N, C-alpha and C positions, 0 to 999 in steps of 0.2 A: 704351827699351821696358822695362816692368816686368812682374812676374809676373801681375798682374791682367789686363793687356792680353793676355798670352799665353794666359791661361785663357779669356778671351772669344774670342780668335782660334781656339783649339782647339775650342770649342763650336760655332762657326760652321762650321768644317771638318767636324766630325762630323755635324752636322745638315743642313747645306746651306743654311740660311736664318737670317736674323737673328731671326725669330719663334721658330724652334725653339731657337736658342741662348738667347734670353731665357727661354723656358719651362724649359729645362734648368738655367739658373743662377738662376732666380727673380728676374729683374730685368726692366726695361722694354725693349721693342724699340728705342726711340730711344737708350737708353743703349748698346745693343750697336752700333747703326749709328754713333753718334758715336765710340765707341772704335775701331772699324775705320777710320774716316776719319782719326782722329788718328794711328793707327799708320801708315797709308799716307803721311800728310803728313810724319811724322818719318822714315820709311824712305826716302822719295824715289822709291818705285815702287809701282804698284798691286798689291794682293793678290788682288783678285777682279774678274772681268768681270760686270757686271750684265745679266741677260737674263731677261725675263718673270718677274720676282719672285724669281728664284733667283740665287745667287751661284756663278759658275764660278771655282774657284781658278786663279790663274796658276801658271806653272812655279815662279816664285819662292816662292809661297805653299806649294806642295806640298813644296818642298825645306825651307823653314822649318819646316813642320809636322813633317816627318820628323826633322829634327835636334833639335827642341825636346821630343820625346817623352822624352828622357833627363832633361830638366829636370823634367817632371811626375813621372817615376818617382822622382827624388831628393826631390821635394817630398812625395810620398806616403810615402816611407820616413821622412822627417823627421817628418811628422805622426804616423806610427805610433810612432816613438820617444817623441814628446811624450805620446801617449796612454798608453804604457807607463809613463813616468815619473810621470804624473799618477795612475795607478792603483797605483803602488808595485810594479810587476811587474819592474822592472829597477833597478839601482843597487847601493849598498853599505850594509851595516849593521854598525856597530861597537859592540859591547856590552862593558861591563866590569862585573864583579860580584864580590861576596864569595864565598868558597869554598862555604859551605853552599848558597847558591842556585845556584852554578855547577855543582853536582852533581845538582840536582833541577829546580827551576822553569825556569831559563834554557835548558838543552839541550832540555827537552820543548817549550818555547815556540818555540825556533828550529826544531825539527822540524815543528811545526804550521805555523809561518810559511812554511817553504820548500815545504810540500806544494802551496801555491797559487802560490808565487813562486820556482820553482827557479832562475831566472836571477839572483836577487839573491845577491851575494857577501857572506858573513857572516864576521866575525872576532869571537872571544870571548877576553877576557883576564880572568884571575881574580887577585885580590889582596886586600889588607887594605882596610878602610874608607877609610883615608887614600889608598891607591892609587886607589880608585874616584873620589874627589873630585878628586884631582890629574889623573887622566886626562881627566875632564870639563872641568876648568878649562883645561887645555892643549890642548883640542880633539883629543885622541887617540881619543876615543870619542864616539858620538852619545848613548847613554843609559847610565846606571849603575843597577844593581839591587842592593839591600842591605836589611838589616833596620834598623828604628828610624828614624823621621823625624829629619832633621837639617837645620836651616836654614843657608843660606850665601848671602851677598849676591850671588854670581855665578851661582847656580843656582836652578832651580825644582824643588821636591820635590813629588812626587805620590804619595799612598798607593795601593797595589794592593789589599791585603787586611790586615785585622787578625785575628790568630789566637792561640789559646792553646797554649802548649807542652805536649807530651805526655811521658810517661815511657816510655822504651824499655827493654825487658827481654829477656834471652835466653829463648827458648822453654823451658818447663819450670821457670821460676823460681817460688819459693814465692808471690810476689805476683801471679802470672799470673791467678789465679782472681778477682781483684778487678776491678770495673768502674772504680773510681776509686781512685787511690793518693794518700794524703796525705803531706805532708812527714815527719810523725813515723813513717810506715811504713818509711821508708828508713833509719832508724837501725839500725845493725848490719849493713847490707848495703854491700858495696864500691860507692862512688859515684864516677862519672867526671864531672868538672865542668870547665867552661871557666874560664879565668883571669878573675878578677874585674876585671882591667884592661880586658877586652873588654866591649862593651855588653851582650851577652846574658849573659855571666858575672856582671856586676854585677846584672842583674835577678834571676838565680837566687839569688845571695847575699842580696839584699834580701828575696826571698820567704821564704827559710828564717829569716831574722832576724825578720820580722814574725810568722811562725808560732811563734816561740820555740823553734826546733829548731836544735841545733848538730850538724852532721854532719861526719864526717871524710872528706876526699877521699882516695880510693885512688889516683886518677890525675888529674892536671890537664892539660888540653889547651887549645889556642887556638881550634880550630874545631869546630863541631858535627859535621861529617861524620867527624872523627877519633874523637869520642866514640861515634858510632853504630857505627863499624867495630870499636871495642874491645868494645862490648856484644855485637856479633855473634861476637866471639872469646871470649865468656863471661868477660870481665874485670870485670864489674860492671853497674850500671844507670846511666842518664843521662837528662837532660832534653833533648829535641830539638824542633825546630820541626816542625809538621805537614806541611810539604812533603816530609818523609821518607816519608810515606804514598804519595806519587806514584810512588815507586820501590820500594814494599814487596815487590813480587814478586822483586826482586833479592836480598832479604835474608829468605829463608824461615825462618831461625832466630831472627828477631826478632818480638816482639809489642809493641803500643803500648797504653797505657792513659791515660785522662784523669788530670790531676794537679791537686791542690789544695794551697795556694792558687793560683788561676789566675795564670799569668804571660802576660800579653797582649803581643804584639809585632806590629809592623806592617812588612810588606814594602812597600818604596817604590821609585820610580824617580826619577832626576834627569836634567835636561838643562841645558845652558847657557842662561842667560836671554837673552844677547845674540845667540844664534843660533837662529832659529826652526826647529823640527823639520820635516823633509821628510816626504813621504808614507810612505816606508819605515819610519823609526823609529816614526811614529805608529801604523802598522798593527801593528808588533811589540808595542807597549805594549798594544794591544787583545788580542793573542794571550796575553800574560802573564796578563791578567785571565781570559780564557776557560779557560786551563789551571788557574788557581786554583779555578775553579768545580768542577773535577773532584773536589776534595776532598769535596764533598757526598756522593759515592757511598760513602764509607768508613764502616763501621759505628761505628768509634770516634768519628768526627766527629758522626755522627747522634745518638749517645747523649749526647754531651757538649755539643752546641750548635754550630750551623754557624758557619763563619768569616764575618766581615763582608767582603764583596767589594764594592769601590767600582765600581758599575755605570756604564754610559754609555760610548758610543764616544769614544775619545780623539781630539780634533781639534787639539790644540795651542793656542797663543796667537795 
């Protein structure tokens, strides 16, 4: 006896006729009758007495129907779980990211994601770019989030948004009145920069070199958020990624201005090429993009040109 036979048997028991069961299950009446006959032949005892076009269940049928209700309840529960998995409403999400995005874009995207999917268990790890790639390669994370596209034979890299870096100033700084700050404007002001061995640090150094400006670093750091925190402590000025605007309310003593020459960087996600993404990480990537679109609301971005957000729902490969 299989689950389909039990389903047809249950429909006959609930409707009282093979015609009613056929209508309920959207199949033909002969198919219902044949299934019941095959069940009776396999069981070795009758399930119904036939009387004037109606089926009268036997004692054995009543007992079987009573005991099989748990089977249908379990099946409904399993189908519910399948639907939840398909919709990305349950499951696990493992994210690994670089520190600057781990303090801005990623937590905001996780919060947005879990508003609709509170049953999903999320883990976030923060580390260097090498740590991000290693975590994806070793399948310790589903998706990695970082700045600057970087190709790797084992991963698929997808851009989320391309953005221009901004100049972060302590409120009340002499340059605050300017809408756009040029590289030469920073000469003579304490400058907090990232180490040139880091990708963003190398971009900043290249921009000053192309502008023909030599600037003295007052403080050198490895990560953008460290530079931002030092600016908030009035230790100088720094160039930061625009995702800092997403948490600008947490830093009321900071102001941001457009910077020239433009230093464009790209926030990207990666996942393992050999492991197709499930519904949960795909939906999370879509939320990363939606949070990025929130930058359009900031006056600094409006004045300087909107970021390029790569639209379209992420569906995976």
